[in-house]
CHARMM internal coordinates of N, CA and C (Angstrom, degrees):
IC EDIT
DIST 1 N 1 CA 1.4597
DIST 1 CA 1 C 1.5255
ANGL 1 N 1 CA 1 C 108.11
DIST 1 C 2 N 1.3143
ANGL 1 CA 1 C 2 N 117.26
DIHE 1 N 1 CA 1 C 2 N 137.84
DIST 2 N 2 CA 1.4518
ANGL 1 C 2 N 2 CA 122.46
DIHE 1 CA 1 C 2 N 2 CA -178.32
DIST 2 CA 2 C 1.5282
ANGL 2 N 2 CA 2 C 109.83
DIHE 1 C 2 N 2 CA 2 C -98.18
DIST 2 C 3 N 1.3274
ANGL 2 CA 2 C 3 N 112.56
DIHE 2 N 2 CA 2 C 3 N 131.40
DIST 3 N 3 CA 1.4872
ANGL 2 C 3 N 3 CA 118.55
DIHE 2 CA 2 C 3 N 3 CA 176.37
DIST 3 CA 3 C 1.5035
ANGL 3 N 3 CA 3 C 110.50
DIHE 2 C 3 N 3 CA 3 C -78.78
DIST 3 C 4 N 1.2944
ANGL 3 CA 3 C 4 N 120.21
DIHE 3 N 3 CA 3 C 4 N 124.68
DIST 4 N 4 CA 1.4426
ANGL 3 C 4 N 4 CA 123.26
DIHE 3 CA 3 C 4 N 4 CA -177.14
DIST 4 CA 4 C 1.5270
ANGL 4 N 4 CA 4 C 111.22
DIHE 3 C 4 N 4 CA 4 C -59.37
DIST 4 C 5 N 1.2983
ANGL 4 CA 4 C 5 N 118.44
DIHE 4 N 4 CA 4 C 5 N -31.60
DIST 5 N 5 CA 1.4632
ANGL 4 C 5 N 5 CA 122.10
DIHE 4 CA 4 C 5 N 5 CA -178.32
DIST 5 CA 5 C 1.5258
ANGL 5 N 5 CA 5 C 111.78
DIHE 4 C 5 N 5 CA 5 C -68.70
DIST 5 C 6 N 1.3710
ANGL 5 CA 5 C 6 N 117.81
DIHE 5 N 5 CA 5 C 6 N -17.41
DIST 6 N 6 CA 1.4306
ANGL 5 C 6 N 6 CA 122.33
DIHE 5 CA 5 C 6 N 6 CA 179.16
DIST 6 CA 6 C 1.5106
ANGL 6 N 6 CA 6 C 114.32
DIHE 5 C 6 N 6 CA 6 C -93.61
DIST 6 C 7 N 1.3259
ANGL 6 CA 6 C 7 N 115.96
DIHE 6 N 6 CA 6 C 7 N -4.87
DIST 7 N 7 CA 1.4440
ANGL 6 C 7 N 7 CA 121.09
DIHE 6 CA 6 C 7 N 7 CA -178.22
DIST 7 CA 7 C 1.5478
ANGL 7 N 7 CA 7 C 109.31
DIHE 6 C 7 N 7 CA 7 C -63.33
DIST 7 C 8 N 1.3323
ANGL 7 CA 7 C 8 N 115.82
DIHE 7 N 7 CA 7 C 8 N 132.13
DIST 8 N 8 CA 1.4606
ANGL 7 C 8 N 8 CA 118.25
DIHE 7 CA 7 C 8 N 8 CA -178.45
DIST 8 CA 8 C 1.5358
ANGL 8 N 8 CA 8 C 109.44
DIHE 7 C 8 N 8 CA 8 C -96.93
DIST 8 C 9 N 1.2858
ANGL 8 CA 8 C 9 N 113.07
DIHE 8 N 8 CA 8 C 9 N 142.51
DIST 9 N 9 CA 1.4485
ANGL 8 C 9 N 9 CA 119.50
DIHE 8 CA 8 C 9 N 9 CA -179.13
DIST 9 CA 9 C 1.5687
ANGL 9 N 9 CA 9 C 107.36
DIHE 8 C 9 N 9 CA 9 C -112.07
DIST 9 C 10 N 1.2840
ANGL 9 CA 9 C 10 N 115.70
DIHE 9 N 9 CA 9 C 10 N 132.00
DIST 10 N 10 CA 1.5049
ANGL 9 C 10 N 10 CA 121.97
DIHE 9 CA 9 C 10 N 10 CA -177.62
DIST 10 CA 10 C 1.4945
ANGL 10 N 10 CA 10 C 108.47
DIHE 9 C 10 N 10 CA 10 C -73.99
DIST 10 C 11 N 1.3319
ANGL 10 CA 10 C 11 N 115.85
DIHE 10 N 10 CA 10 C 11 N 152.27
DIST 11 N 11 CA 1.4384
ANGL 10 C 11 N 11 CA 122.05
DIHE 10 CA 10 C 11 N 11 CA 177.17
DIST 11 CA 11 C 1.5459
ANGL 11 N 11 CA 11 C 109.14
DIHE 10 C 11 N 11 CA 11 C -63.82
DIST 11 C 12 N 1.3204
ANGL 11 CA 11 C 12 N 117.60
DIHE 11 N 11 CA 11 C 12 N 134.51
DIST 12 N 12 CA 1.4602
ANGL 11 C 12 N 12 CA 121.63
DIHE 11 CA 11 C 12 N 12 CA 178.66
DIST 12 CA 12 C 1.5464
ANGL 12 N 12 CA 12 C 112.80
DIHE 11 C 12 N 12 CA 12 C -68.29
DIST 12 C 13 N 1.3148
ANGL 12 CA 12 C 13 N 118.45
DIHE 12 N 12 CA 12 C 13 N -11.94
DIST 13 N 13 CA 1.4669
ANGL 12 C 13 N 13 CA 121.32
DIHE 12 CA 12 C 13 N 13 CA -179.79
DIST 13 CA 13 C 1.5261
ANGL 13 N 13 CA 13 C 112.70
DIHE 12 C 13 N 13 CA 13 C -97.65
DIST 13 C 14 N 1.3316
ANGL 13 CA 13 C 14 N 119.49
DIHE 13 N 13 CA 13 C 14 N 3.96
DIST 14 N 14 CA 1.4573
ANGL 13 C 14 N 14 CA 121.13
DIHE 13 CA 13 C 14 N 14 CA -176.47
DIST 14 CA 14 C 1.5243
ANGL 14 N 14 CA 14 C 114.22
DIHE 13 C 14 N 14 CA 14 C -54.83
DIST 14 C 15 N 1.2959
ANGL 14 CA 14 C 15 N 115.90
DIHE 14 N 14 CA 14 C 15 N -38.49
DIST 15 N 15 CA 1.4497
ANGL 14 C 15 N 15 CA 119.75
DIHE 14 CA 14 C 15 N 15 CA -177.34
DIST 15 CA 15 C 1.5314
ANGL 15 N 15 CA 15 C 115.57
DIHE 14 C 15 N 15 CA 15 C -69.33
DIST 15 C 16 N 1.3262
ANGL 15 CA 15 C 16 N 115.36
DIHE 15 N 15 CA 15 C 16 N -20.74
DIST 16 N 16 CA 1.4618
ANGL 15 C 16 N 16 CA 117.97
DIHE 15 CA 15 C 16 N 16 CA -177.05
DIST 16 CA 16 C 1.5366
ANGL 16 N 16 CA 16 C 113.72
DIHE 15 C 16 N 16 CA 16 C -121.46
DIST 16 C 17 N 1.3077
ANGL 16 CA 16 C 17 N 118.38
DIHE 16 N 16 CA 16 C 17 N 2.41
DIST 17 N 17 CA 1.4462
ANGL 16 C 17 N 17 CA 120.60
DIHE 16 CA 16 C 17 N 17 CA -177.10
DIST 17 CA 17 C 1.5139
ANGL 17 N 17 CA 17 C 112.89
DIHE 16 C 17 N 17 CA 17 C -70.85
DIST 17 C 18 N 1.3104
ANGL 17 CA 17 C 18 N 115.05
DIHE 17 N 17 CA 17 C 18 N 125.09
DIST 18 N 18 CA 1.4879
ANGL 17 C 18 N 18 CA 120.94
DIHE 17 CA 17 C 18 N 18 CA -177.55
DIST 18 CA 18 C 1.5087
ANGL 18 N 18 CA 18 C 113.48
DIHE 17 C 18 N 18 CA 18 C -72.21
DIST 18 C 19 N 1.3352
ANGL 18 CA 18 C 19 N 116.22
DIHE 18 N 18 CA 18 C 19 N -13.38
DIST 19 N 19 CA 1.4516
ANGL 18 C 19 N 19 CA 119.65
DIHE 18 CA 18 C 19 N 19 CA -178.35
DIST 19 CA 19 C 1.5176
ANGL 19 N 19 CA 19 C 113.19
DIHE 18 C 19 N 19 CA 19 C -57.61
DIST 19 C 20 N 1.2864
ANGL 19 CA 19 C 20 N 118.32
DIHE 19 N 19 CA 19 C 20 N -31.24
DIST 20 N 20 CA 1.4445
ANGL 19 C 20 N 20 CA 122.01
DIHE 19 CA 19 C 20 N 20 CA -175.70
DIST 20 CA 20 C 1.5206
ANGL 20 N 20 CA 20 C 112.41
DIHE 19 C 20 N 20 CA 20 C -63.48
DIST 20 C 21 N 1.2837
ANGL 20 CA 20 C 21 N 119.31
DIHE 20 N 20 CA 20 C 21 N -28.58
DIST 21 N 21 CA 1.4451
ANGL 20 C 21 N 21 CA 122.76
DIHE 20 CA 20 C 21 N 21 CA 179.56
DIST 21 CA 21 C 1.5235
ANGL 21 N 21 CA 21 C 114.40
DIHE 20 C 21 N 21 CA 21 C -81.64
DIST 21 C 22 N 1.3469
ANGL 21 CA 21 C 22 N 116.62
DIHE 21 N 21 CA 21 C 22 N -3.86
DIST 22 N 22 CA 1.4741
ANGL 21 C 22 N 22 CA 119.85
DIHE 21 CA 21 C 22 N 22 CA -175.11
DIST 22 CA 22 C 1.5394
ANGL 22 N 22 CA 22 C 113.39
DIHE 21 C 22 N 22 CA 22 C -87.34
DIST 22 C 23 N 1.3007
ANGL 22 CA 22 C 23 N 116.18
DIHE 22 N 22 CA 22 C 23 N -14.07
DIST 23 N 23 CA 1.4712
ANGL 22 C 23 N 23 CA 119.03
DIHE 22 CA 22 C 23 N 23 CA -171.70
DIST 23 CA 23 C 1.5081
ANGL 23 N 23 CA 23 C 111.71
DIHE 22 C 23 N 23 CA 23 C -108.18
DIST 23 C 24 N 1.3408
ANGL 23 CA 23 C 24 N 115.63
DIHE 23 N 23 CA 23 C 24 N 132.07
DIST 24 N 24 CA 1.4553
ANGL 23 C 24 N 24 CA 121.84
DIHE 23 CA 23 C 24 N 24 CA 176.49
DIST 24 CA 24 C 1.5256
ANGL 24 N 24 CA 24 C 109.93
DIHE 23 C 24 N 24 CA 24 C -86.90
DIST 24 C 25 N 1.3028
ANGL 24 CA 24 C 25 N 117.86
DIHE 24 N 24 CA 24 C 25 N -28.37
DIST 25 N 25 CA 1.4657
ANGL 24 C 25 N 25 CA 121.49
DIHE 24 CA 24 C 25 N 25 CA -178.21
DIST 25 CA 25 C 1.5308
ANGL 25 N 25 CA 25 C 110.24
DIHE 24 C 25 N 25 CA 25 C -105.29
DIST 25 C 26 N 1.3315
ANGL 25 CA 25 C 26 N 115.78
DIHE 25 N 25 CA 25 C 26 N 125.27
DIST 26 N 26 CA 1.4360
ANGL 25 C 26 N 26 CA 122.11
DIHE 25 CA 25 C 26 N 26 CA -177.25
DIST 26 CA 26 C 1.5192
ANGL 26 N 26 CA 26 C 110.12
DIHE 25 C 26 N 26 CA 26 C -65.41
DIST 26 C 27 N 1.2996
ANGL 26 CA 26 C 27 N 119.13
DIHE 26 N 26 CA 26 C 27 N -29.01
DIST 27 N 27 CA 1.4749
ANGL 26 C 27 N 27 CA 121.68
DIHE 26 CA 26 C 27 N 27 CA 178.57
DIST 27 CA 27 C 1.4892
ANGL 27 N 27 CA 27 C 113.24
DIHE 26 C 27 N 27 CA 27 C -62.54
DIST 27 C 28 N 1.3450
ANGL 27 CA 27 C 28 N 116.66
DIHE 27 N 27 CA 27 C 28 N -41.12
DIST 28 N 28 CA 1.4707
ANGL 27 C 28 N 28 CA 120.63
DIHE 27 CA 27 C 28 N 28 CA 178.93
DIST 28 CA 28 C 1.5025
ANGL 28 N 28 CA 28 C 109.44
DIHE 27 C 28 N 28 CA 28 C -65.81
DIST 28 C 29 N 1.3056
ANGL 28 CA 28 C 29 N 117.05
DIHE 28 N 28 CA 28 C 29 N -45.83
DIST 29 N 29 CA 1.4728
ANGL 28 C 29 N 29 CA 121.17
DIHE 28 CA 28 C 29 N 29 CA -179.32
DIST 29 CA 29 C 1.5246
ANGL 29 N 29 CA 29 C 109.98
DIHE 28 C 29 N 29 CA 29 C -62.44
DIST 29 C 30 N 1.3205
ANGL 29 CA 29 C 30 N 117.24
DIHE 29 N 29 CA 29 C 30 N -40.12
DIST 30 N 30 CA 1.4540
ANGL 29 C 30 N 30 CA 118.38
DIHE 29 CA 29 C 30 N 30 CA -177.51
DIST 30 CA 30 C 1.5412
ANGL 30 N 30 CA 30 C 113.73
DIHE 29 C 30 N 30 CA 30 C -62.43
DIST 30 C 31 N 1.3312
ANGL 30 CA 30 C 31 N 116.97
DIHE 30 N 30 CA 30 C 31 N -33.54
DIST 31 N 31 CA 1.4603
ANGL 30 C 31 N 31 CA 119.90
DIHE 30 CA 30 C 31 N 31 CA 174.76
DIST 31 CA 31 C 1.5097
ANGL 31 N 31 CA 31 C 113.37
DIHE 30 C 31 N 31 CA 31 C -57.95
DIST 31 C 32 N 1.3540
ANGL 31 CA 31 C 32 N 115.73
DIHE 31 N 31 CA 31 C 32 N -44.84
DIST 32 N 32 CA 1.4424
ANGL 31 C 32 N 32 CA 120.06
DIHE 31 CA 31 C 32 N 32 CA 178.51
DIST 32 CA 32 C 1.5011
ANGL 32 N 32 CA 32 C 110.76
DIHE 31 C 32 N 32 CA 32 C -69.58
DIST 32 C 33 N 1.3297
ANGL 32 CA 32 C 33 N 118.18
DIHE 32 N 32 CA 32 C 33 N -38.79
DIST 33 N 33 CA 1.4393
ANGL 32 C 33 N 33 CA 121.24
DIHE 32 CA 32 C 33 N 33 CA -179.08
DIST 33 CA 33 C 1.5479
ANGL 33 N 33 CA 33 C 112.46
DIHE 32 C 33 N 33 CA 33 C -62.11
DIST 33 C 34 N 1.3577
ANGL 33 CA 33 C 34 N 113.74
DIHE 33 N 33 CA 33 C 34 N -41.86
DIST 34 N 34 CA 1.4504
ANGL 33 C 34 N 34 CA 118.84
DIHE 33 CA 33 C 34 N 34 CA 178.88
DIST 34 CA 34 C 1.5349
ANGL 34 N 34 CA 34 C 111.00
DIHE 33 C 34 N 34 CA 34 C -66.69
DIST 34 C 35 N 1.2826
ANGL 34 CA 34 C 35 N 114.64
DIHE 34 N 34 CA 34 C 35 N -46.32
DIST 35 N 35 CA 1.5041
ANGL 34 C 35 N 35 CA 119.96
DIHE 34 CA 34 C 35 N 35 CA -175.80
DIST 35 CA 35 C 1.5311
ANGL 35 N 35 CA 35 C 113.07
DIHE 34 C 35 N 35 CA 35 C -71.62
DIST 35 C 36 N 1.2801
ANGL 35 CA 35 C 36 N 116.77
DIHE 35 N 35 CA 35 C 36 N -43.40
DIST 36 N 36 CA 1.4836
ANGL 35 C 36 N 36 CA 120.10
DIHE 35 CA 35 C 36 N 36 CA -174.04
DIST 36 CA 36 C 1.5496
ANGL 36 N 36 CA 36 C 114.10
DIHE 35 C 36 N 36 CA 36 C -110.48
DIST 36 C 37 N 1.3185
ANGL 36 CA 36 C 37 N 117.40
DIHE 36 N 36 CA 36 C 37 N -58.40
DIST 37 N 37 CA 1.4643
ANGL 36 C 37 N 37 CA 120.39
DIHE 36 CA 36 C 37 N 37 CA -171.37
DIST 37 CA 37 C 1.5099
ANGL 37 N 37 CA 37 C 114.13
DIHE 36 C 37 N 37 CA 37 C -62.75
DIST 37 C 38 N 1.3089
ANGL 37 CA 37 C 38 N 116.10
DIHE 37 N 37 CA 37 C 38 N -38.91
DIST 38 N 38 CA 1.4547
ANGL 37 C 38 N 38 CA 120.12
DIHE 37 CA 37 C 38 N 38 CA -178.98
DIST 38 CA 38 C 1.5421
ANGL 38 N 38 CA 38 C 111.05
DIHE 37 C 38 N 38 CA 38 C -106.31
DIST 38 C 39 N 1.2772
ANGL 38 CA 38 C 39 N 118.60
DIHE 38 N 38 CA 38 C 39 N 17.06
DIST 39 N 39 CA 1.4412
ANGL 38 C 39 N 39 CA 120.82
DIHE 38 CA 38 C 39 N 39 CA -176.06
DIST 39 CA 39 C 1.5110
ANGL 39 N 39 CA 39 C 111.48
DIHE 38 C 39 N 39 CA 39 C -141.95
DIST 39 C 40 N 1.3286
ANGL 39 CA 39 C 40 N 115.22
DIHE 39 N 39 CA 39 C 40 N -107.73
DIST 40 N 40 CA 1.4694
ANGL 39 C 40 N 40 CA 121.57
DIHE 39 CA 39 C 40 N 40 CA -175.99
DIST 40 CA 40 C 1.5194
ANGL 40 N 40 CA 40 C 111.75
DIHE 39 C 40 N 40 CA 40 C -91.60
DIST 40 C 41 N 1.3436
ANGL 40 CA 40 C 41 N 115.46
DIHE 40 N 40 CA 40 C 41 N 62.49
DIST 41 N 41 CA 1.4462
ANGL 40 C 41 N 41 CA 118.72
DIHE 40 CA 40 C 41 N 41 CA -174.35
DIST 41 CA 41 C 1.5281
ANGL 41 N 41 CA 41 C 112.41
DIHE 40 C 41 N 41 CA 41 C -64.37
DIST 41 C 42 N 1.3510
ANGL 41 CA 41 C 42 N 117.97
DIHE 41 N 41 CA 41 C 42 N -20.88
DIST 42 N 42 CA 1.4631
ANGL 41 C 42 N 42 CA 119.57
DIHE 41 CA 41 C 42 N 42 CA 177.89
DIST 42 CA 42 C 1.5396
ANGL 42 N 42 CA 42 C 111.67
DIHE 41 C 42 N 42 CA 42 C -65.20
DIST 42 C 43 N 1.3298
ANGL 42 CA 42 C 43 N 117.35
DIHE 42 N 42 CA 42 C 43 N -18.87
DIST 43 N 43 CA 1.4687
ANGL 42 C 43 N 43 CA 120.84
DIHE 42 CA 42 C 43 N 43 CA 179.20
DIST 43 CA 43 C 1.5290
ANGL 43 N 43 CA 43 C 110.78
DIHE 42 C 43 N 43 CA 43 C -92.84
DIST 43 C 44 N 1.2923
ANGL 43 CA 43 C 44 N 118.53
DIHE 43 N 43 CA 43 C 44 N -0.51
DIST 44 N 44 CA 1.4620
ANGL 43 C 44 N 44 CA 122.79
DIHE 43 CA 43 C 44 N 44 CA 179.37
DIST 44 CA 44 C 1.5334
ANGL 44 N 44 CA 44 C 110.57
DIHE 43 C 44 N 44 CA 44 C -75.94
DIST 44 C 45 N 1.3369
ANGL 44 CA 44 C 45 N 115.40
DIHE 44 N 44 CA 44 C 45 N 128.66
DIST 45 N 45 CA 1.4924
ANGL 44 C 45 N 45 CA 120.06
DIHE 44 CA 44 C 45 N 45 CA -178.86
DIST 45 CA 45 C 1.5140
ANGL 45 N 45 CA 45 C 109.63
DIHE 44 C 45 N 45 CA 45 C -61.38
DIST 45 C 46 N 1.3124
ANGL 45 CA 45 C 46 N 118.31
DIHE 45 N 45 CA 45 C 46 N -39.09
DIST 46 N 46 CA 1.4539
ANGL 45 C 46 N 46 CA 121.08
DIHE 45 CA 45 C 46 N 46 CA -177.45
DIST 46 CA 46 C 1.5293
ANGL 46 N 46 CA 46 C 108.75
DIHE 45 C 46 N 46 CA 46 C -65.25
DIST 46 C 47 N 1.3102
ANGL 46 CA 46 C 47 N 117.35
DIHE 46 N 46 CA 46 C 47 N -43.59
DIST 47 N 47 CA 1.4780
ANGL 46 C 47 N 47 CA 121.20
DIHE 46 CA 46 C 47 N 47 CA -179.74
DIST 47 CA 47 C 1.5146
ANGL 47 N 47 CA 47 C 109.67
DIHE 46 C 47 N 47 CA 47 C -63.14
DIST 47 C 48 N 1.3149
ANGL 47 CA 47 C 48 N 117.19
DIHE 47 N 47 CA 47 C 48 N -44.30
DIST 48 N 48 CA 1.5123
ANGL 47 C 48 N 48 CA 120.09
DIHE 47 CA 47 C 48 N 48 CA -178.68
DIST 48 CA 48 C 1.5095
ANGL 48 N 48 CA 48 C 110.89
DIHE 47 C 48 N 48 CA 48 C -61.96
DIST 48 C 49 N 1.3464
ANGL 48 CA 48 C 49 N 118.36
DIHE 48 N 48 CA 48 C 49 N -44.68
DIST 49 N 49 CA 1.4687
ANGL 48 C 49 N 49 CA 119.54
DIHE 48 CA 48 C 49 N 49 CA -179.99
DIST 49 CA 49 C 1.5185
ANGL 49 N 49 CA 49 C 110.58
DIHE 48 C 49 N 49 CA 49 C -63.00
DIST 49 C 50 N 1.3350
ANGL 49 CA 49 C 50 N 116.21
DIHE 49 N 49 CA 49 C 50 N -45.56
DIST 50 N 50 CA 1.4764
ANGL 49 C 50 N 50 CA 119.35
DIHE 49 CA 49 C 50 N 50 CA 178.42
DIST 50 CA 50 C 1.5207
ANGL 50 N 50 CA 50 C 112.70
DIHE 49 C 50 N 50 CA 50 C -60.94
DIST 50 C 51 N 1.3179
ANGL 50 CA 50 C 51 N 116.03
DIHE 50 N 50 CA 50 C 51 N -39.56
DIST 51 N 51 CA 1.5101
ANGL 50 C 51 N 51 CA 122.34
DIHE 50 CA 50 C 51 N 51 CA -179.75
DIST 51 CA 51 C 1.5429
ANGL 51 N 51 CA 51 C 111.72
DIHE 50 C 51 N 51 CA 51 C -64.43
DIST 51 C 52 N 1.3445
ANGL 51 CA 51 C 52 N 114.61
DIHE 51 N 51 CA 51 C 52 N -24.01
DIST 52 N 52 CA 1.4438
ANGL 51 C 52 N 52 CA 119.08
DIHE 51 CA 51 C 52 N 52 CA 178.18
DIST 52 CA 52 C 1.5345
ANGL 52 N 52 CA 52 C 112.92
DIHE 51 C 52 N 52 CA 52 C -87.76
DIST 52 C 53 N 1.3517
ANGL 52 CA 52 C 53 N 114.35
DIHE 52 N 52 CA 52 C 53 N 1.59
DIST 53 N 53 CA 1.4192
ANGL 52 C 53 N 53 CA 119.85
DIHE 52 CA 52 C 53 N 53 CA 176.61
DIST 53 CA 53 C 1.5275
ANGL 53 N 53 CA 53 C 113.86
DIHE 52 C 53 N 53 CA 53 C 81.05
DIST 53 C 54 N 1.3337
ANGL 53 CA 53 C 54 N 116.04
DIHE 53 N 53 CA 53 C 54 N 12.29
DIST 54 N 54 CA 1.4550
ANGL 53 C 54 N 54 CA 121.68
DIHE 53 CA 53 C 54 N 54 CA 178.41
DIST 54 CA 54 C 1.5153
ANGL 54 N 54 CA 54 C 111.98
DIHE 53 C 54 N 54 CA 54 C -94.24
DIST 54 C 55 N 1.3141
ANGL 54 CA 54 C 55 N 116.91
DIHE 54 N 54 CA 54 C 55 N 160.30
DIST 55 N 55 CA 1.4762
ANGL 54 C 55 N 55 CA 121.35
DIHE 54 CA 54 C 55 N 55 CA 176.62
DIST 55 CA 55 C 1.5021
ANGL 55 N 55 CA 55 C 107.52
DIHE 54 C 55 N 55 CA 55 C -75.70
DIST 55 C 56 N 1.3386
ANGL 55 CA 55 C 56 N 115.84
DIHE 55 N 55 CA 55 C 56 N 131.16
DIST 56 N 56 CA 1.4610
ANGL 55 C 56 N 56 CA 121.32
DIHE 55 CA 55 C 56 N 56 CA -178.09
DIST 56 CA 56 C 1.5558
ANGL 56 N 56 CA 56 C 107.99
DIHE 55 C 56 N 56 CA 56 C -83.70
DIST 56 C 57 N 1.3268
ANGL 56 CA 56 C 57 N 117.58
DIHE 56 N 56 CA 56 C 57 N 121.33
DIST 57 N 57 CA 1.4665
ANGL 56 C 57 N 57 CA 117.95
DIHE 56 CA 56 C 57 N 57 CA 177.60
DIST 57 CA 57 C 1.5390
ANGL 57 N 57 CA 57 C 110.67
DIHE 56 C 57 N 57 CA 57 C -59.92
DIST 57 C 58 N 1.2999
ANGL 57 CA 57 C 58 N 118.12
DIHE 57 N 57 CA 57 C 58 N 134.83
DIST 58 N 58 CA 1.4429
ANGL 57 C 58 N 58 CA 123.95
DIHE 57 CA 57 C 58 N 58 CA -175.40
DIST 58 CA 58 C 1.4985
ANGL 58 N 58 CA 58 C 112.28
DIHE 57 C 58 N 58 CA 58 C -50.98
DIST 58 C 59 N 1.3473
ANGL 58 CA 58 C 59 N 117.18
DIHE 58 N 58 CA 58 C 59 N -45.56
DIST 59 N 59 CA 1.4503
ANGL 58 C 59 N 59 CA 121.39
DIHE 58 CA 58 C 59 N 59 CA -175.60
DIST 59 CA 59 C 1.5154
ANGL 59 N 59 CA 59 C 116.40
DIHE 58 C 59 N 59 CA 59 C -88.89
DIST 59 C 60 N 1.3131
ANGL 59 CA 59 C 60 N 117.59
DIHE 59 N 59 CA 59 C 60 N 8.41
DIST 60 N 60 CA 1.4754
ANGL 59 C 60 N 60 CA 121.78
DIHE 59 CA 59 C 60 N 60 CA 177.93
DIST 60 CA 60 C 1.5030
ANGL 60 N 60 CA 60 C 109.10
DIHE 59 C 60 N 60 CA 60 C -71.70
DIST 60 C 61 N 1.3229
ANGL 60 CA 60 C 61 N 116.19
DIHE 60 N 60 CA 60 C 61 N 126.43
DIST 61 N 61 CA 1.4661
ANGL 60 C 61 N 61 CA 121.48
DIHE 60 CA 60 C 61 N 61 CA -178.91
DIST 61 CA 61 C 1.5199
ANGL 61 N 61 CA 61 C 108.36
DIHE 60 C 61 N 61 CA 61 C -92.68
DIST 61 C 62 N 1.3545
ANGL 61 CA 61 C 62 N 118.20
DIHE 61 N 61 CA 61 C 62 N 158.02
DIST 62 N 62 CA 1.4314
ANGL 61 C 62 N 62 CA 121.10
DIHE 61 CA 61 C 62 N 62 CA 179.80
DIST 62 CA 62 C 1.5322
ANGL 62 N 62 CA 62 C 114.14
DIHE 61 C 62 N 62 CA 62 C -56.24
DIST 62 C 63 N 1.3229
ANGL 62 CA 62 C 63 N 116.19
DIHE 62 N 62 CA 62 C 63 N -29.63
DIST 63 N 63 CA 1.4898
ANGL 62 C 63 N 63 CA 121.71
DIHE 62 CA 62 C 63 N 63 CA -179.53
DIST 63 CA 63 C 1.5233
ANGL 63 N 63 CA 63 C 112.59
DIHE 62 C 63 N 63 CA 63 C -81.96
DIST 63 C 64 N 1.3039
ANGL 63 CA 63 C 64 N 117.75
DIHE 63 N 63 CA 63 C 64 N -1.75
DIST 64 N 64 CA 1.4664
ANGL 63 C 64 N 64 CA 122.39
DIHE 63 CA 63 C 64 N 64 CA 179.21
DIST 64 CA 64 C 1.5130
ANGL 64 N 64 CA 64 C 115.17
DIHE 63 C 64 N 64 CA 64 C 96.45
DIST 64 C 65 N 1.2980
ANGL 64 CA 64 C 65 N 116.86
DIHE 64 N 64 CA 64 C 65 N -10.30
DIST 65 N 65 CA 1.4640
ANGL 64 C 65 N 65 CA 120.12
DIHE 64 CA 64 C 65 N 65 CA 176.61
DIST 65 CA 65 C 1.4998
ANGL 65 N 65 CA 65 C 110.35
DIHE 64 C 65 N 65 CA 65 C -78.60
DIST 65 C 66 N 1.3423
ANGL 65 CA 65 C 66 N 114.75
DIHE 65 N 65 CA 65 C 66 N 163.67
DIST 66 N 66 CA 1.4394
ANGL 65 C 66 N 66 CA 120.00
DIHE 65 CA 65 C 66 N 66 CA 178.71
DIST 66 CA 66 C 1.5456
ANGL 66 N 66 CA 66 C 108.31
DIHE 65 C 66 N 66 CA 66 C -107.61
DIST 66 C 67 N 1.3031
ANGL 66 CA 66 C 67 N 114.71
DIHE 66 N 66 CA 66 C 67 N 126.95
DIST 67 N 67 CA 1.5143
ANGL 66 C 67 N 67 CA 120.11
DIHE 66 CA 66 C 67 N 67 CA 176.33
DIST 67 CA 67 C 1.5080
ANGL 67 N 67 CA 67 C 110.77
DIHE 66 C 67 N 67 CA 67 C -68.04
DIST 67 C 68 N 1.2797
ANGL 67 CA 67 C 68 N 116.28
DIHE 67 N 67 CA 67 C 68 N 129.65
DIST 68 N 68 CA 1.4637
ANGL 67 C 68 N 68 CA 120.49
DIHE 67 CA 67 C 68 N 68 CA -179.29
DIST 68 CA 68 C 1.4950
ANGL 68 N 68 CA 68 C 109.44
DIHE 67 C 68 N 68 CA 68 C -70.24
DIST 68 C 69 N 1.3294
ANGL 68 CA 68 C 69 N 115.69
DIHE 68 N 68 CA 68 C 69 N 145.25
DIST 69 N 69 CA 1.4541
ANGL 68 C 69 N 69 CA 122.35
DIHE 68 CA 68 C 69 N 69 CA 178.46
DIST 69 CA 69 C 1.5369
ANGL 69 N 69 CA 69 C 107.84
DIHE 68 C 69 N 69 CA 69 C -73.07
DIST 69 C 70 N 1.3239
ANGL 69 CA 69 C 70 N 118.69
DIHE 69 N 69 CA 69 C 70 N 143.44
DIST 70 N 70 CA 1.4740
ANGL 69 C 70 N 70 CA 119.08
DIHE 69 CA 69 C 70 N 70 CA 178.56
DIST 70 CA 70 C 1.5379
ANGL 70 N 70 CA 70 C 108.70
DIHE 69 C 70 N 70 CA 70 C -64.46
DIST 70 C 71 N 1.3113
ANGL 70 CA 70 C 71 N 114.86
DIHE 70 N 70 CA 70 C 71 N 146.65
DIST 71 N 71 CA 1.4809
ANGL 70 C 71 N 71 CA 119.42
DIHE 70 CA 70 C 71 N 71 CA 177.72
DIST 71 CA 71 C 1.5099
ANGL 71 N 71 CA 71 C 110.12
DIHE 70 C 71 N 71 CA 71 C -77.73
DIST 71 C 72 N 1.2799
ANGL 71 CA 71 C 72 N 115.55
DIHE 71 N 71 CA 71 C 72 N 140.19
DIST 72 N 72 CA 1.4773
ANGL 71 C 72 N 72 CA 121.79
DIHE 71 CA 71 C 72 N 72 CA -179.17
DIST 72 CA 72 C 1.5225
ANGL 72 N 72 CA 72 C 104.73
DIHE 71 C 72 N 72 CA 72 C -98.42
DIST 72 C 73 N 1.3664
ANGL 72 CA 72 C 73 N 117.08
DIHE 72 N 72 CA 72 C 73 N 126.38
DIST 73 N 73 CA 1.5060
ANGL 72 C 73 N 73 CA 120.10
DIHE 72 CA 72 C 73 N 73 CA -178.17
DIST 73 CA 73 C 1.5114
ANGL 73 N 73 CA 73 C 111.01
DIHE 72 C 73 N 73 CA 73 C -69.49
END
COOR INIT
IC SEED 1 N 1 CA 1 C
IC BUILD
């Protein structure tokens, strides 16, 4: 039997979040999706910035860190 209080709600911004295009490896993305997108999205830095009506920096990670830009040879 499933407890209703344990039901997880997905982030309402999943369909438009630019974070998904930043990862080359599905495994890395899946870690963030499990932790934030399909779980505690209220603690996601991207969600919080968007909820405040501000522009979300492209390289802002859900944990609040900034993804480094790839080096150009």
